[in-house]
N, CA, C and O atoms as a Tripos MOL2 file, in Angstrom:
@<TRIPOS>MOLECULE
protein
   84    83    21     0     0
PROTEIN
NO_CHARGES

@<TRIPOS>ATOM
      1 N         115.6220  125.6940  106.8240 N.3       1 ARG1
      2 CA        115.2580  125.2580  105.3180 C.3       1 ARG1
      3 C         115.3030  126.4420  104.3750 C.2       1 ARG1
      4 O         114.8160  127.5260  104.6950 O.2       1 ARG1
      5 N         115.7920  126.2630  103.4090 N.am      2 LEU2
      6 CA        115.7670  127.4070  102.2970 C.3       2 LEU2
      7 C         115.0550  127.0950  101.1560 C.2       2 LEU2
      8 O         115.5070  126.1990  100.4430 O.2       2 LEU2
      9 N         113.8270  127.7640  100.7770 N.am      3 GLU3
     10 CA        113.1200  127.1680   99.3700 C.3       3 GLU3
     11 C         113.2360  128.2680   98.3220 C.2       3 GLU3
     12 O         112.7990  129.4000   98.5260 O.2       3 GLU3
     13 N         113.7770  127.9350   97.3120 N.am      4 LEU4
     14 CA        114.0790  128.7610   96.2340 C.3       4 LEU4
     15 C         113.5830  128.2980   94.8840 C.2       4 LEU4
     16 O         113.8370  127.2570   94.2790 O.2       4 LEU4
     17 N         112.6820  129.4990   94.5010 N.am      5 LYS5
     18 CA        112.0000  129.1540   93.1380 C.3       5 LYS5
     19 C         112.5420  130.0310   92.1190 C.2       5 LYS5
     20 O         112.5200  131.2610   92.1410 O.2       5 LYS5
     21 N         113.1220  129.1390   91.0580 N.am      6 LYS6
     22 CA        113.5660  129.7770   90.1250 C.3       6 LYS6
     23 C         113.2870  129.2030   88.8310 C.2       6 LYS6
     24 O         112.9820  128.0130   88.7510 O.2       6 LYS6
     25 N         113.3660  129.9680   87.7740 N.am      7 TYR7
     26 CA        113.2170  129.4320   86.2720 C.3       7 TYR7
     27 C         114.1090  129.2320   85.6830 C.2       7 TYR7
     28 O         114.9230  130.1110   85.4000 O.2       7 TYR7
     29 N         114.2460  127.6090   85.2120 N.am      8 ASP8
     30 CA        115.5160  127.1140   84.6230 C.3       8 ASP8
     31 C         114.8960  127.3250   82.9240 C.2       8 ASP8
     32 O         113.8030  126.9280   82.5210 O.2       8 ASP8
     33 N         115.8280  127.9780   82.2120 N.am      9 PRO9
     34 CA        115.6270  127.8920   80.8900 C.3       9 PRO9
     35 C         116.1820  126.9000   80.2350 C.2       9 PRO9
     36 O         116.1070  126.8870   79.0070 O.2       9 PRO9
     37 N         116.7190  126.0770   80.8000 N.am     10 VAL10
     38 CA        117.2220  124.6540   80.0880 C.3      10 VAL10
     39 C         116.2810  123.8370   79.8560 C.2      10 VAL10
     40 O         116.2360  123.2170   78.7930 O.2      10 VAL10
     41 N         115.1510  123.6650   81.0430 N.am     11 VAL11
     42 CA        114.3700  122.8060   81.1570 C.3      11 VAL11
     43 C         113.1530  123.5010   80.5720 C.2      11 VAL11
     44 O         112.3520  122.7580   80.0050 O.2      11 VAL11
     45 N         112.8030  125.1380   80.6240 N.am     12 ARG12
     46 CA        111.9430  125.7360   80.1140 C.3      12 ARG12
     47 C         110.7980  125.6320   81.2550 C.2      12 ARG12
     48 O         109.6720  125.4470   80.7940 O.2      12 ARG12
     49 N         110.8750  125.7040   82.4310 N.am     13 GLN13
     50 CA        110.2890  125.7990   83.6600 C.3      13 GLN13
     51 C         110.6550  125.7710   84.8880 C.2      13 GLN13
     52 O         111.7410  125.4520   85.3710 O.2      13 GLN13
     53 N         109.5560  126.1720   85.4510 N.am     14 HIS14
     54 CA        110.0440  126.9020   87.2130 C.3      14 HIS14
     55 C         110.4440  125.4920   87.8890 C.2      14 HIS14
     56 O         109.7930  124.4470   87.8660 O.2      14 HIS14
     57 N         111.7010  125.7500   88.5010 N.am     15 VAL15
     58 CA        111.9380  124.5250   89.6020 C.3      15 VAL15
     59 C         112.0670  125.3230   90.8870 C.2      15 VAL15
     60 O         112.2940  126.5110   91.1120 O.2      15 VAL15
     61 N         111.7800  123.9620   91.8670 N.am     16 VAL16
     62 CA        111.9030  124.6260   93.0890 C.3      16 VAL16
     63 C         112.9550  123.9200   93.9390 C.2      16 VAL16
     64 O         112.8490  122.7130   94.1620 O.2      16 VAL16
     65 N         114.0100  124.6720   94.4390 N.am     17 PHE17
     66 CA        115.1410  124.0180   95.0800 C.3      17 PHE17
     67 C         114.8330  124.2050   96.6640 C.2      17 PHE17
     68 O         114.4020  125.2480   97.1560 O.2      17 PHE17
     69 N         115.1290  123.0190   97.3720 N.am     18 ARG18
     70 CA        114.9190  123.3160   98.4620 C.3      18 ARG18
     71 C         116.1310  122.4500   99.3220 C.2      18 ARG18
     72 O         116.3600  121.2420   99.2600 O.2      18 ARG18
     73 N         116.8080  123.4700  100.1260 N.am     19 GLU19
     74 CA        118.2570  122.9230  100.8000 C.3      19 GLU19
     75 C         117.6660  122.9440  102.5570 C.2      19 GLU19
     76 O         117.1480  123.8750  103.1740 O.2      19 GLU19
     77 N         117.9590  121.6660  102.9700 N.am     20 GLU20
     78 CA        117.9880  121.5410  104.4340 C.3      20 GLU20
     79 C         119.1890  121.6310  104.8800 C.2      20 GLU20
     80 O         120.1240  121.0270  104.3550 O.2      20 GLU20
     81 N         119.3060  122.3740  105.8740 N.am     21 ARG21
     82 CA        120.9560  122.2910  106.7310 C.3      21 ARG21
     83 C         120.6970  121.8550  108.2280 C.2      21 ARG21
     84 O         121.6430  121.7290  109.0060 O.2      21 ARG21
@<TRIPOS>BOND
     1     1     2 1
     2     2     3 1
     3     3     4 2
     4     3     5 am
     5     5     6 1
     6     6     7 1
     7     7     8 2
     8     7     9 am
     9     9    10 1
    10    10    11 1
    11    11    12 2
    12    11    13 am
    13    13    14 1
    14    14    15 1
    15    15    16 2
    16    15    17 am
    17    17    18 1
    18    18    19 1
    19    19    20 2
    20    19    21 am
    21    21    22 1
    22    22    23 1
    23    23    24 2
    24    23    25 am
    25    25    26 1
    26    26    27 1
    27    27    28 2
    28    27    29 am
    29    29    30 1
    30    30    31 1
    31    31    32 2
    32    31    33 am
    33    33    34 1
    34    34    35 1
    35    35    36 2
    36    35    37 am
    37    37    38 1
    38    38    39 1
    39    39    40 2
    40    39    41 am
    41    41    42 1
    42    42    43 1
    43    43    44 2
    44    43    45 am
    45    45    46 1
    46    46    47 1
    47    47    48 2
    48    47    49 am
    49    49    50 1
    50    50    51 1
    51    51    52 2
    52    51    53 am
    53    53    54 1
    54    54    55 1
    55    55    56 2
    56    55    57 am
    57    57    58 1
    58    58    59 1
    59    59    60 2
    60    59    61 am
    61    61    62 1
    62    62    63 1
    63    63    64 2
    64    63    65 am
    65    65    66 1
    66    66    67 1
    67    67    68 2
    68    67    69 am
    69    69    70 1
    70    70    71 1
    71    71    72 2
    72    71    73 am
    73    73    74 1
    74    74    75 1
    75    75    76 2
    76    75    77 am
    77    77    78 1
    78    78    79 1
    79    79    80 2
    80    79    81 am
    81    81    82 1
    82    82    83 1
    83    83    84 2
@<TRIPOS>SUBSTRUCTURE
     1 ARG1         2 RESIDUE 1 A ARG
     2 LEU2         6 RESIDUE 1 A LEU
     3 GLU3        10 RESIDUE 1 A GLU
     4 LEU4        14 RESIDUE 1 A LEU
     5 LYS5        18 RESIDUE 1 A LYS
     6 LYS6        22 RESIDUE 1 A LYS
     7 TYR7        26 RESIDUE 1 A TYR
     8 ASP8        30 RESIDUE 1 A ASP
     9 PRO9        34 RESIDUE 1 A PRO
    10 VAL10       38 RESIDUE 1 A VAL
    11 VAL11       42 RESIDUE 1 A VAL
    12 ARG12       46 RESIDUE 1 A ARG
    13 GLN13       50 RESIDUE 1 A GLN
    14 HIS14       54 RESIDUE 1 A HIS
    15 VAL15       58 RESIDUE 1 A VAL
    16 VAL16       62 RESIDUE 1 A VAL
    17 PHE17       66 RESIDUE 1 A PHE
    18 ARG18       70 RESIDUE 1 A ARG
    19 GLU19       74 RESIDUE 1 A GLU
    20 GLU20       78 RESIDUE 1 A GLU
    21 ARG21       82 RESIDUE 1 A ARG
């Protein structure tokens, strides 16, 4: 499982993207 915490300038907030393989 890959968890990526990134700041999205579009929504102006931090989003956590989780990818399960």
